N, C-alpha and C positions, 0 to 999 in steps of 0.2 A: 843325608850324606854324612852327618855327624855320627849316626849310629853305625853305618857301614865302616867308616874310618876307625871308630873305636874298636869294633869287632876285629878289624885287621890288625890294629896295634896289639890287642891282647893275645890273639891266636893267629899269627900270620900264616903258619903252616896249614892249619885247618881251613882258613879262609882261602888260601891258595888252592887247595884241593877242591873247594866248593866251586870256585870260578875257573876250574881247569879247562872247561870247554869254551871259554871266552875266545871269540874269533880273533885271529891274527897274532895270537901269543902275546897279547898286551900285558898280561900279568907277569909272564916270565921276563919280558923286557923291562918291566917296571922293577922287579926284584933285583935284576942284574944291573940296574942303571947306576948303582953307586960306585962302579969301577972297582978299585982295590978294597974299598970298605964293604963290609958285609951288609946284607939287607937289615939284619937285626940292629946293627950299629946305626943304620940310617933312621931307625924308629926310636932310637934313644934320645937323649937330651942334646945331642950334637946339632942336628939340622932338621928339626921338625917342620919348619916353614917350607924348606925346599922339598921335603917329603910330601907335604900336603899339596904343594904346587904340582908336583909330578903326578900325584894321585888324581887330582881334578882334571889334569890335562890329558892323561893317558887312559885311566881306568874308567872314570865316571862317564865320559861320552860313549864308550863302548857299551856300558851297562844300559844307558838310556836308549841307545839305538836298538839293543836287543829287545828291551821291553816294548819299544814302539813297533818294531816289526811284528812281535807276537800279537799286540793289540790290533794292528792293521790286518793281519791275517784272519783273526777272529771276526772282525767287522766285515771283511771282504766275503767271508764264507756265509755270513748271515744275509747279505744283500742278494736280492733276486734280479733287480733291474741292471742290465749290462751297462747302461749309461751311468748309473750311480757308481758302479764298480770302477769304471774308467775315470770318473771325476775324483774318486777316492785316491786312486793311484797317482793321478796328476797332482793332487793337493800334497801328497806325501813327497813327490818329486820336487815340487816347488819349495817345500819346507827344507829338504836337505840342501838344495842349492842356496837357499837363504842363509842357512847356518854356515855353509862354506864361505859365503861372501862376507858376512858380518864378523867372522872370526878376526880378532884384532891381530896386528903384527906382533911378533915376539919382542921387538924392541921399539916401543911406541915413541920413544924420544929421539930416535935416529931420524935424520932427514929422509923423506919418502924416496928421493931419488937414489939413495944408497941401499934401500931395502929391496931385494929381489922379489918381484910379484909372486913367484911360485911359492914363497914361504907362507903366504896367507891367502892366495887366490887359487882355488882348485879348478883346473881345466876340465869341466864336466862335459859330457857328451850331450849337447842340447841342439844338435843339428839333425834335421830329418829331410829326406827328399820331398820336394813339393807335391809329387803325386801321391805321397803316403800320408798326407795330413789327415788326422782323425780327431775325435772329440778330446782325447787326452793330450793333444799337442799344444794346448794353450801355454804360451810363454816360450815355446821352442822356436827355433829358426828354420824356416823352410828354405831349402837350397835349390838352385836351378843351375844346370850345367853351363859353365862359362863359355864353352865352345858353341852353344846354341843361342847365345845372347844376340849376336849380329843378325841371325836369321829371324828370330821372333820379335825383337825389339829394334827394328831398323830405324824407326823414327825417334827412338829414345824411350826412357822410362817415364811413367806418370810421376809428377812431383819432382822433388829434388833430393829426397832421402836416399834413393838408390844411386843417384849420381855421386853423392858424397862417398858412399860406401864402396861402390864399384870402382871408382877412380882410385880409391885409397888402397884397396886390397885385391882388386880384380876378382871379387867373389860376390855373387848375387845371393844374398840370404836375407829374408824378411821375417821379422818376428810374427808369430801367429797370435794375434789378439783374439779374445773371445768372440767378438762380433764377426771377425773374418772366418773363424772356424765354423760358426753357425751358418754363415752365408754359404760356405762350401758344402755344408750338410744339405742345404736346400738344393744346390746344384746336383748333388749326388742323388737326391730323390728324383730329380727330373730325368736322370738317365734310365730309370726303371721303365718297363713296358706298361702300356695301358691295359686294364683288365678287359677281357672279352665277355660276351654274354654268358658263356658257360661258367666263367669264374664268378660273375655276379650271382648266378643261381646257386653255385656251391657255397659261396661265402654267406649269403643271406638265407640259406635253406632252412635253418632252425629258428629264424626270427618270427615271432608271433605277434608281438606288440611293437608300437613305435619306439619304446625304450630299448627293446632288443636290437632294433636297427641302429639306433644311435650308439649303443654299446659297441657294435661291430665297427662303426665308422670312427669310433674313438681310438683309432690305431694310427700312429704317426707314420707308418709305412703305407698302409692301405689308402688312407684318406687323400694324400696328394695324388696318387695314381687315379683314383676315381674322379677327383676334381679336374685333373688334366684331360681325362676322357670326356667329361662334360664340356670343358672349355673348348676342346678341339671341335666338338659338334657345333658349338656356338659359333666358332670361327667360320665353319662351312656355311652357316646361315646368314652371315653378314654381307657378302658381296652384292646382293641386289640393292642394298641400302647405301652403297658407297657414294652414289651421286647425290644423295640427300644431304644438304649442308647441316641440317639439324642432327640427323643420326650420325653423321661423321663427327660432329662435335661431342655428342654423348658418349660415343665409344672410341674416341681418339686416344684416351688414356685408360689405364687399367682399373681405376677406382670403382666406377659403376659396373663395369663388366664383371669384375671378380665378385662383387657383392651379389649380383643377380645369379651368377653361377653357384655361389655358396648356398643361396636359398634353394636352388634347384637340386643340389646334391642332398640337402637335408630332406627333400621331399621323397627320397627313397623310402622313408618311413611312412609315407602317406599310403593308406590301404588301397586307394584307387589309382593315384598317379605313379606310385612306386614301381609296379610291375612294367609299366610302359616306359618309364625312364631308363630301365635296364637295357632296353632294346634301342639300338642307335637310330633306326629309321623312325620309330615312334617318338623318340626323344627329339629328333629334328623337327617333326611336325608340331610338337608342343612348343619348342623354342620359336618357330616361325609365327605361331599364334601370339606368343608373348611379344615378339618384335613388332608385330602389326599393332598390338594394343599400345605399346610404348610410343610409336610414331603418331598415333591418333590422339592420345590422352595426356601426354606429358606436355607441360607448358614450354613453349619454344624459348622462353627467356630463363630457363632453369639453369642451375649450376651443378654439373655432373659430379663435382667433388663433394657435395653435401648429400650423402646417401640417404639420410632420414627424410630430407625434403623430396628427393627423387622417389622414394618408396611411397610417400604420401600422394604424390602425383599419380603413380601407377594405380594405387588403390587395389580394388578387387578385379582379378582376371578370371574370366570364365573360359575354361578349356573344353573344346569339343573333342572328346576321345574318339569319335567316329573318324576324324581326320587322321588320328594317330594309328588307328587299327584298320584303315581301309574300309570303313563302313560296317565292321563286324559288330560294333556296339554303338548305341546312340546316347550313351551316358555323357553328362556334362559335370565338370568338377570346378568349383570356385576356389581360388587361392588369393588370400588377402595379404598383400605385401606390407600393409601398415603395421601388422603385428611383429614385423621383423625390424622395425625402425631402431629399437634399442639395442639389438644384437644382430647387425647385418652380416658380420663375419665370424662365424663359429669355427673354432679350431679344436683338435684333440687336446686332451689335458697335457700330455708331454710336450707338445709343440708350444702351448701357452707358457708352461712353467720353465722349460729348458731352452726355448728359442730366444731370439732377440726380443728385447722388451717392446711390447705393443706392436709387434711386426706381424703382418698378415699377407705380405706379398710373396709368399714362398713359390708361387707358380708364375710370377710375371716379372717382378723387378724390385730394386732397392735403391734408395737415395741415401748416400752416406754424407753426413754433414758434421760440423764441429769447428772449434777454433783452429786457427792457423797452427800447423805442426802437430795436430792431434793424431795423424796417421791415416788420413782419408785416402790419399794416393797410394800409400803403402798397402792398405787393405785391398784396393783395386788391383795393385800389382800382384799381390799374393794370390788373388782369385784367378787372374789370368795365367799365372804360373801353373796353378793346379789344373786349369782347363786345358792349356796347351799339352800338358803331360798326360792328360786323360782323353785325348782324341776329340776335343771340342773344336768347332770352327769359331775362331775368335776375331771379332772386328774391334780393334783397340784404337781409340782416339786418345793419345797420351797428353794432349794439351788443347782443350776446347778454347782457351783464350786466344790461341794462335789463329783461330778461324774468324774471330771477330775484331782482331786488332791489326789494322793495316800498317802500324808503325813497326811491327816486328820485322817484316820482310816486305818493304814497299814495292819491290820489283814484281811481286805477285799481283797482277791487275785483275779486275773483274770485268765482265761484259754483261750488258743488259739484254734480256730476252723480251722482245716486244709482245709476243703472243701471250705469255704468262705474266709478264711484269716482274719476273724474278731476276736476280743478279747472280751470275755464274762465276765461280772461282775454279777454273779448269786446272790450274797448276797445283793448287792445294789438293784438289780432288785426285789428281794423278798421283801425287806423292802418297796419299792415303791408300789408294788402290794398289800401288806398287808394294807397300809394306804389307798390306793384307794378303796379296798374292804370294809374296815371299814366305810368309808364315804359314799359310794354309794350302799351298799348292797340291800336296799329296791328297788331302781330303777333297778339295774342289774338283780334282780330276775324277773322283769316284762318285760324284753326285750328278746324276743325269738331269737334263733340263726338262721341266714340265712345260710343254708347249701351251698348255691352257693359260699359263701366267706370263708367257714370254712375249716381248715386243709391244708392251703397253705404255712404255715411258718415252717422253721426248727428251731432248738434250738437257732440259732444265730439271729433269727428274720428276715431272708431273705425270701421273697416271691418266690415261684417257677417260677414266670414270671418276676422277677426283673433282670435287667442286672447284670453282674458280679460286686460284691461289691468292690473287691480289684483287679483291673486289673493290669497286669504287665506293668510297665513304663520303659522308657530308659532315662538315664541321659547322654546327649551328652558331657557334660564338663568332667565328670569322666569316661565316656565310660563304664557304668555299668547298668545292668538291676536291677529292684527293687527286684527280687527274686534270685540274685546271691548268697545270703547267704546260699541257699540250697546246694551249692557245698561243703560247709564246714561241712555238717552233715554226720557223719559216719554211718555205717550200724547198729550198736547197738542203736544209738539214733533214727534211723528211725523205728526200731522195737518197741522202747518205745513209740514213737509218735503214731504208729498204735494201740498199746494197749490202750493208753489214749483216742483215738478218737472213740473207739467202743461204749462207753456210750453215745456218741452224735448222734448215728444213730437211732434216735427215733423222732417221731413227736407227737404232742398233740392228733391228731386224732386217733392214734393207741391205746392210753389209754382211750380216750373218743370219741367213734365213733359217737354218736348221742346225743350231749348235748341239754338240753331243754332251758336253758337260759344262760346269760353271767356269772351269779354267779357261775355256775358249772365250767366254764373255769377258773375263778379266783381261785377257791378252789384247783383245781388240779395243777395250776401253783405254788401256795404257798407251797403245800405239796410235790412236786416232786423236786429232787435235781437240774436237769438241764433244767427245763421247764419254769422258771418264765419269761424270756425274750420272749419266744415264746407265752406265755399266754398274755403278755401285747400287743404284736403285733396283735394277733388274736382278742383281745377285741377291740383294736382301729380300726381294719378293719371293725368289725361289727358296731361299733358306728359311724364311718364315713358314713356308708351306710344305716342308719336308721333315721327315723324322728319322732319316738314316743316321745323321750326326747331329748332336745337340749344338745349339748356337749360343754364344755369349757375345753381347754387344756391350763393351765397356767404354765409358766416356768420362774422362777426367776433366774437371772444370765445366761441368754441364750447366752450372748456375750462370755462366757467362752468356748462355743462349737466351737469357731473359732480361738482358740489358741492351740498350742501343749500341750498335757496333761503332767502331771508329772509321768505317768506310764511308766516305762522303758522297752525297748526291744532291744536286739542286732540286730534285723532285720532292724532297721532304722539308724544304725551307718553310713551307706554310704550316708545318706542324710544330707547335711551340714546345712539345716534349722531346721531339727528335732533333730539332734545330739543324737540319741538313744532314743527319746521319741515318744510314740505312738500318731499319729494324731487322733483327736477326731472322725472323720468319719470312723475310723477303730475300734472304740469301739461300740459293738453291741447295747448297751442300748442308748448311745448318738445318734447313727445313727437313731434310731426310733423316736427321739424327736427333732432333730436339723433342719429339714426342716420347712420352713414357709408355711405349707400346709393346712391352714384353708380353702382354696378354695375347697379342696376335701371333706369337710364335707357337707353332704346334709342339715344338720341343726346344725351348730356349729360355733365356733369362737376360734382362737388361739391368746392368749395374752402372749407376751414375754417382759421381762425387762432386761436391761443391768446391769452390776455390775462390779465395779473395786475397791472394798474396799481395796484390798491388793496390789494394784499397785500404787506406789508413784507418785503423780503429773501426773496422767494419766486420761484422760476422753475419754470414748468410744463415737464414732460418727458412724452413719449408713454407711457413705461412706467408712469407713475402711474395711467393709466386702462386699462392692459392693451391698448394700441393695437398693432395688427399691424405687423410689420417691413415696410419697403419702401414705406410710404405717407406718411412724415413727412419734411419738409425743414426743416433748421435754418438759420436766418439768423444769420450771424456779422457781425463788424464789416466795414465797407467797406475794401477794399484802398486803399493810399495813392493810386494813380493814379485810382481811381474817386471817391475822396473829393475830389480836386482838381476833377473834373468836377462833383461835387455842390456844392462851394463856387462854382464858376463859374456853375452854374445859378441858385442862389438869389441870387447877386450880380447877375446880369442881370435878375432879377425884383425888384430893389431891396429884397431882404429882408436881405441881409448888410450890417450897419451899421458894419463896421470896415474897416480897410485889408486888402488881400488880397495882401500880399507873402508870400514863402514862409516867412519867420520866423513870422509870425502864424498862417498856416494850419497849419504844423507844430505850433505850440504848442497850438492848439485840437484838432488831431487827437490829440495826446498826452493832453490833458485828457479828451477824450470817448472815446478809444480807437476812433475811427472810427464811433461810434454816431450815426446820423443824427437819431434822436429827441432825444438829449441835445444835439446841435449846434443843433437848432431851438429847444430850450428855452433854450440859452445865448444864441442870437441874439435871441430875442423877449422873454425875461424879464429877462436880465441884459446889456443892451447897454452896451458900454464903448468909449471912445476910447483907442487904444493909442499911447503915446508911445515911440518907439524911440530916443530920444536916448541916446547913449553905450551903445547895445546893451542897454538895460534897458527893461522894460515896466512901466508904471504904470496900473493900472485906475482910471478916473475915472468914477463913475456919472453918467449924463445926468440 
């Protein structure tokens, strides 16, 4: 800078001509800034400090920006990967916003309330429609049309962040954090079609060795499509095992299912198995043999979340290719699952490097966790905003805690179903079904009912092929069975119970024998007294097994489904852990939502978030519920550059009530540790006017 300034002082006219092309006419404005005094006089001995100040404020930033743009363009042209190009542009955008935010006010010793924000805060365009969120949108704010909020968020927003913001400015805009953008990328891949046999043959036509096959699979767009094709075939093979309690436990969640599917996808490189796995019928025969082997050889006391242990139980599987080819060949192929114990979930290189850290649930689901206020509910809200605007069917549970806490709305009572032993919350289920219908009515009317899956659920949401939902257990310490309470029921009470249970002897198919679409099922569930839970389960069963529209099941506060509820019942007084409280898996509505079963959706995703707002000094972690590795994403504090964008966004929405110079932003960042929830609480609950006189801050309550 000293060299440039010296050159300007010695030869002002030559230097002016050299920088004549500088954008915005900054040099001309600079030379004419002296008013009546000439520019040469300004460079004399009269006012050199003022001249230097004007030079650094007006000329030097333009020169730096010109050089930056040229370097950016050169680097952009050298890159071949489109994702890297987008990340480069996003990084430069964040840098420019950061520079705009940290630029000090022109008069630093004036009180902040007297300094107009526009003088140092640049209103940058950082808002993007929710349906247009892409890789380069990290830090930007996704917007949702205000007029559609009552339709799609009838029961409210997940968490409290959107409530603060929406009530303040009547605008729904959520910042796109990196984890949320990557989750949306996974949803975008689910929208793509599955490959057919001709595409398999074309894609792998030139592959000669196993390495060639793996190189082809090492494609972040092809691999998820192939994986979902194998997973859907796997889903079609599971119904015969639905009544088996052991197989139901093994495949209840996505962990083991996805690992086995991953191994099968990699066997496309197997010289003998590969050609048969490309054909759907042959693939189904191979998977049936694998399921039969699992049911016979895996220890019944196994833990399906421990994949290495499960693969050791499976061991070597001998496949009879005659069953896969209809007897055309008698070859037998052995596949040893033990060799995959160290790497059960292989992913393409780009998905490993650019996806969420240690996340492999791209085809099934994600659990978002982190400290209070980290943005878990905001991420879930962002994802539902994107899904709604891209024609996804969305089942949103905005507050899982409300389903387990009877203190919130005590007028919502529950009823006991003697046949299944479950407790039914009809009012809460009806509210959920009404909001679901309101948000998805147009899509539900276009989805025909598959009669193969219809009419299988009772009023408590139990499928006719499901194992017993509440089996009788024995407590060896107290020497009691879980149903010993029945001994204390007298004959009069038994008569009353039988009378109460009569209204539950009805199924949805009796009132609606041949529904045309899912909207009709939703309507009858809303209008009937005891069928809302059955309607929800029937609709989910249909949506899980269709591919016309993708499905997103989003549950905020999912972690509450693994703690005893606050709903009381004398039937659990003998359990010292429950102490008279109903366990969540014995509540019919919670039972329909608590499984991490996104793998059973033929075209869908399950997104869950933890919550512990009412638990003092408590943080939920996935290992507390024995959650499988590779499916949880932890949200941490916002990086400083993203936090600058966050402040920029809420300032433009007129939510930030303080000055936004870099001193104040850095102070709030230090106090909140980059936590957006604590920042919003600070802004809305404890607004202050900051006085920066003499470099000190004084909080003055409004």
